[in-house]
C-alpha positions as CSV (number, residue, x, y, z in Angstrom):
1,M,11.1,-26.9,-30.0
2,N,8.1,-28.1,-28.1
3,K,5.3,-25.6,-28.7
4,K,2.6,-27.4,-26.7
5,W,3.0,-24.8,-23.9
6,L,1.4,-22.3,-26.2
7,S,-1.9,-24.0,-25.8
8,Y,-1.7,-23.9,-21.9
9,P,-3.3,-20.4,-21.7
10,Y,-6.3,-21.5,-23.7
11,G,-6.5,-24.7,-21.7
12,L,-6.6,-22.6,-18.4
13,W,-9.2,-20.3,-20.0
14,M,-11.4,-23.2,-21.2
15,A,-11.1,-24.9,-17.7
16,A,-12.1,-21.7,-15.9
17,F,-14.8,-20.4,-18.0
18,I,-16.2,-23.4,-19.8
19,I,-15.5,-26.7,-17.9
20,L,-15.9,-25.4,-14.4
21,P,-19.3,-23.5,-15.1
22,L,-20.6,-26.7,-16.8
23,L,-19.6,-28.8,-13.8
24,M,-21.4,-26.3,-11.5
25,I,-24.5,-26.6,-13.6
26,V,-24.3,-30.4,-13.5
27,Y,-23.9,-30.3,-9.7
28,Y,-26.7,-28.0,-9.0
29,G,-28.9,-29.8,-11.5
30,F,-28.6,-33.1,-9.7
31,T,-28.7,-31.9,-6.1
32,T,-31.1,-30.3,-3.7
33,K,-30.5,-27.3,-1.5
34,D,-29.2,-29.6,1.3
35,G,-26.8,-31.3,-1.1
36,S,-28.6,-34.6,-1.6
37,F,-28.8,-36.3,-5.0
38,T,-32.1,-35.9,-6.9
39,F,-33.7,-36.0,-10.4
40,S,-36.5,-33.8,-9.4
41,N,-34.8,-30.7,-10.9
42,L,-34.8,-32.2,-14.3
43,T,-38.4,-33.3,-14.0
44,Q,-39.4,-29.7,-13.4
45,I,-39.5,-29.3,-17.2
46,A,-42.6,-31.6,-17.2
47,Y,-44.7,-29.0,-15.3
48,P,-47.5,-27.6,-17.5
49,D,-46.3,-24.1,-17.6
50,H,-42.7,-25.2,-18.3
51,L,-43.9,-27.6,-21.0
52,K,-45.9,-24.9,-22.6
53,A,-42.8,-22.6,-22.6
54,L,-40.7,-25.4,-24.0
55,G,-43.2,-26.1,-26.7
56,L,-43.5,-22.5,-27.7
57,S,-39.7,-22.2,-27.7
58,L,-39.4,-25.3,-30.0
59,L,-42.1,-24.0,-32.3
60,L,-40.6,-20.5,-32.6
61,A,-37.1,-22.0,-33.1
62,V,-38.3,-24.3,-35.9
63,V,-40.2,-21.4,-37.6
64,S,-37.2,-19.1,-37.4
65,T,-34.9,-21.8,-38.6
66,V,-37.1,-22.7,-41.6
67,I,-37.5,-19.0,-42.6
68,C,-33.8,-18.4,-42.3
69,L,-33.1,-21.5,-44.5
70,V,-35.7,-20.4,-47.1
71,L,-34.2,-16.8,-47.3
72,S,-30.5,-17.9,-47.1
73,Y,-30.2,-20.6,-49.7
74,P,-31.3,-18.5,-52.7
75,L,-29.1,-15.6,-51.3
76,A,-26.1,-18.0,-51.0
77,M,-26.6,-19.2,-54.5
78,I,-26.7,-15.6,-55.8
79,L,-23.4,-14.9,-53.9
80,N,-21.9,-18.0,-55.4
81,K,-22.5,-16.6,-58.9
82,K,-21.0,-13.2,-58.1
83,S,-17.3,-12.4,-58.5
84,M,-15.2,-12.7,-55.4
85,N,-15.1,-8.9,-54.8
86,Q,-18.8,-8.6,-55.2
87,A,-19.5,-11.6,-53.0
88,S,-17.1,-10.3,-50.3
89,F,-18.8,-7.0,-50.2
90,I,-22.3,-8.4,-49.8
91,V,-21.0,-10.8,-47.1
92,L,-19.5,-7.9,-45.3
93,I,-22.8,-6.1,-45.4
94,F,-24.4,-9.1,-43.7
95,I,-21.8,-9.6,-41.0
96,L,-21.4,-5.8,-40.4
97,P,-24.4,-5.7,-37.9
98,M,-22.8,-8.6,-36.0
99,W,-20.1,-6.2,-34.9
100,M,-22.7,-4.4,-32.9
101,N,-23.7,-5.7,-29.5
102,F,-26.5,-8.3,-29.6
103,L,-28.5,-6.4,-27.0
104,L,-28.3,-3.2,-29.0
105,R,-29.5,-4.9,-32.2
106,T,-32.5,-6.3,-30.4
107,L,-33.3,-3.0,-28.8
108,A,-33.3,-1.4,-32.2
109,W,-35.9,-3.8,-33.3
110,Q,-37.9,-3.0,-30.2
111,N,-37.9,0.7,-31.2
112,L,-38.9,-0.3,-34.7
113,L,-41.8,-2.6,-33.8
114,E,-43.3,-0.9,-30.8
115,N,-46.8,0.7,-31.2
116,N,-45.3,4.2,-31.2
117,G,-42.1,3.2,-33.0
118,V,-40.5,4.0,-36.3
119,I,-42.4,1.7,-38.5
120,N,-45.8,2.8,-37.2
121,G,-44.7,6.4,-37.4
122,V,-43.9,6.0,-41.1
123,L,-47.2,4.2,-41.7
124,S,-49.1,7.0,-39.9
125,F,-47.3,9.6,-42.1
126,F,-48.7,7.9,-45.2
127,H,-52.1,7.3,-43.7
128,L,-51.6,3.5,-43.8
129,P,-52.9,1.0,-41.2
130,Q,-50.5,0.5,-38.3
131,I,-49.1,-2.9,-37.2
132,H,-49.2,-4.1,-33.6
133,I,-46.9,-7.1,-33.3
134,I,-44.7,-6.0,-30.4
135,N,-45.1,-8.4,-27.5
136,T,-46.2,-11.2,-29.8
137,P,-44.5,-14.4,-31.0
138,A,-44.3,-12.8,-34.5
139,A,-42.0,-10.0,-33.1
140,I,-39.8,-12.7,-31.5
141,V,-39.5,-14.5,-34.8
142,L,-38.5,-11.4,-36.6
143,G,-35.9,-10.7,-33.9
144,M,-34.5,-14.3,-34.3
145,I,-34.4,-14.1,-38.0
146,Y,-32.6,-10.8,-38.0
147,N,-30.0,-11.8,-35.5
148,F,-29.4,-15.4,-36.7
149,L,-29.7,-15.1,-40.5
150,P,-26.0,-14.6,-41.0
151,F,-25.3,-17.9,-39.3
152,M,-27.4,-19.6,-42.0
153,V,-26.1,-17.7,-44.9
154,L,-22.4,-18.1,-44.4
155,P,-22.2,-21.9,-43.9
156,I,-24.3,-22.5,-47.0
157,Y,-22.2,-20.1,-49.1
158,N,-19.0,-21.8,-47.9
159,S,-20.4,-25.1,-49.0
160,L,-21.5,-23.8,-52.4
161,I,-18.2,-22.2,-53.3
162,K,-16.5,-25.6,-52.7
163,I,-18.6,-27.2,-55.4
164,D,-16.5,-27.8,-58.6
165,P,-18.4,-26.0,-61.4
166,E,-17.2,-28.8,-63.7
167,I,-19.4,-31.3,-62.0
168,I,-22.5,-29.2,-62.7
169,H,-21.4,-28.7,-66.3
170,A,-20.9,-32.4,-66.6
171,A,-24.5,-33.0,-65.4
172,Y,-25.7,-30.6,-68.1
173,D,-23.8,-32.4,-70.7
174,L,-25.4,-35.7,-69.7
175,G,-28.8,-34.1,-70.2
176,A,-29.7,-32.9,-66.7
177,T,-32.0,-30.0,-66.5
178,P,-31.3,-27.1,-64.0
179,V,-33.9,-28.5,-61.6
180,I,-32.5,-32.0,-61.7
181,A,-28.9,-30.6,-61.4
182,F,-30.0,-28.7,-58.3
183,F,-31.7,-31.5,-56.6
184,R,-29.2,-34.2,-57.6
185,I,-25.9,-32.3,-57.5
186,I,-26.0,-28.9,-55.9
187,L,-28.3,-29.6,-52.9
188,P,-26.6,-32.8,-51.8
189,L,-23.2,-31.3,-52.0
190,S,-24.3,-28.3,-50.0
191,M,-25.9,-30.3,-47.3
192,P,-23.0,-29.9,-44.8
193,G,-23.5,-26.2,-44.9
194,V,-27.2,-26.5,-44.7
195,V,-27.0,-28.8,-41.6
196,S,-24.4,-26.5,-40.0
197,G,-26.6,-23.5,-40.6
198,I,-29.6,-25.2,-39.2
199,T,-27.7,-26.2,-36.0
200,M,-26.3,-22.6,-35.7
201,V,-29.7,-21.0,-35.9
202,F,-31.8,-23.6,-34.1
203,V,-29.7,-23.9,-30.9
204,P,-29.6,-20.2,-30.0
205,A,-33.2,-19.6,-31.2
206,M,-34.2,-22.5,-28.8
207,T,-32.4,-21.1,-25.8
208,T,-32.7,-17.4,-26.3
209,F,-34.3,-15.2,-23.6
210,V,-33.1,-11.7,-24.5
211,I,-35.1,-11.5,-27.7
212,S,-38.2,-12.8,-26.0
213,D,-37.7,-10.4,-23.1
214,L,-37.4,-7.3,-25.3
215,L,-39.7,-8.1,-28.2
216,G,-42.1,-10.5,-26.4
217,G,-42.5,-8.6,-23.1
218,S,-44.2,-10.5,-20.2
219,K,-46.8,-11.8,-22.7
220,V,-44.6,-14.4,-24.3
221,L,-42.7,-16.8,-22.0
222,L,-40.1,-19.1,-23.6
223,I,-38.1,-21.8,-21.7
224,G,-35.1,-19.5,-21.7
225,N,-37.1,-16.9,-19.7
226,V,-38.2,-19.6,-17.3
227,I,-34.6,-20.6,-16.6
228,E,-33.5,-17.0,-16.3
229,Q,-36.3,-16.4,-13.8
230,E,-35.3,-19.4,-11.7
231,F,-31.7,-18.0,-11.5
232,K,-32.4,-14.3,-11.1
233,Q,-35.8,-14.0,-9.5
234,G,-36.4,-17.3,-7.7
235,Y,-32.7,-17.7,-6.8
236,N,-33.2,-21.4,-7.3
237,W,-30.1,-22.5,-9.0
238,H,-30.9,-26.2,-8.6
239,V,-34.1,-26.0,-10.6
240,G,-32.7,-23.6,-13.2
241,S,-29.6,-25.9,-13.6
242,G,-31.9,-29.0,-14.0
243,M,-33.9,-27.4,-16.8
244,S,-30.7,-26.1,-18.4
245,L,-29.4,-29.7,-18.6
246,V,-32.6,-30.6,-20.4
247,L,-31.9,-27.9,-22.9
248,M,-28.3,-29.1,-23.2
249,A,-29.7,-32.4,-24.4
250,F,-31.3,-30.6,-27.4
251,I,-27.8,-29.1,-28.1
252,L,-26.2,-32.5,-27.9
253,I,-28.7,-34.0,-30.2
254,S,-28.2,-31.2,-32.7
255,M,-24.4,-31.6,-32.5
256,A,-24.8,-35.3,-33.1
257,F,-27.0,-34.6,-36.1
258,T,-24.3,-32.2,-37.4
259,V,-21.5,-34.8,-37.0
260,K,-23.6,-37.4,-38.9
261,Y,-24.3,-35.3,-41.9
262,D,-21.6,-32.7,-42.0
263,D,-19.3,-34.8,-44.2
264,T,-17.3,-32.3,-46.2
265,E,-15.0,-35.0,-47.8
266,G,-17.8,-37.2,-49.1
267,T,-19.5,-36.5,-52.4
268,G,-23.0,-36.2,-50.9
269,L,-24.6,-37.4,-54.1
270,W,-27.7,-39.3,-54.3
C-alpha cells in the first residue's frame, strides 16, 4: 500500500505557512512599492542606526551563546554521569518551563528585574543594595540565557550519552590523564552537540525582539526591533523584508556551519 499520501497534509501545511510566507518576504524584499525590482531594501541594513542595532544584536547573541555554552557543558557532563532516572528528572526540570508561553516567561523576568520588582524587594528587605539592570543589555542577556539555555544543554547531553565509555577507559589505560582524555576524546566526540547547541541558541538570540522589547524597553534597540518597527509601525513591508533577508543570510551561514561539523557518524577525534 502506498503511504505517500500520508505526507500530503504536511506538504500542504508547509506550503501554506512556510514556503508561501518566505516567497512573500523575498518578493517584498526585492521590490519597491510600485513593484519594480531593487536592491535598496537590502542595503537599508547599512544605515548607521541599523548597523548599530545589527552590531549590538550580534554582540549580545555571541555573549549569550558563550555563557550558555559555559553553563551547559559542565551540566551536560554531570547529567551524563547520573543514572537514567536521575538524568531524566533533571532534564524534565529544564524543559518544564518550556511548556509555558515564551511571552509569559519573559514577562516573569521583567517582574523580577524591574526597579520595584521581586529581586529588589528581597534586597530591600535585607537592607542590601538594589540592582538596576532593567532596560539594559545585561537584562536582555539574562532573558536570552534563561529562554535558550535548554537548547544548548540537550544537544550536548545527547552527544555525550552516545560516547562509548570504553573509549574513555581505553584512553586511561594508555596513560591519558582526565584533562587529556577530555580534550582529545570527550570534547571532539561531543562537537556535533556543541555545534547544534550553538546554532540553536545563536539564531534566535540574533533575531529576537520580544526579549529586547520587554527587558530592554525603548533604550536598547536590536535589529529584530528595527524589523518589527518597519512592519508594524512604518508599514513598510519592503524595507522590513529586505532586512529580514539579510538576517536570513546569518541563519543560512549557521546552518552551513552545522552541516559541516555535525558529523554524528565520524569519530571526531583529533
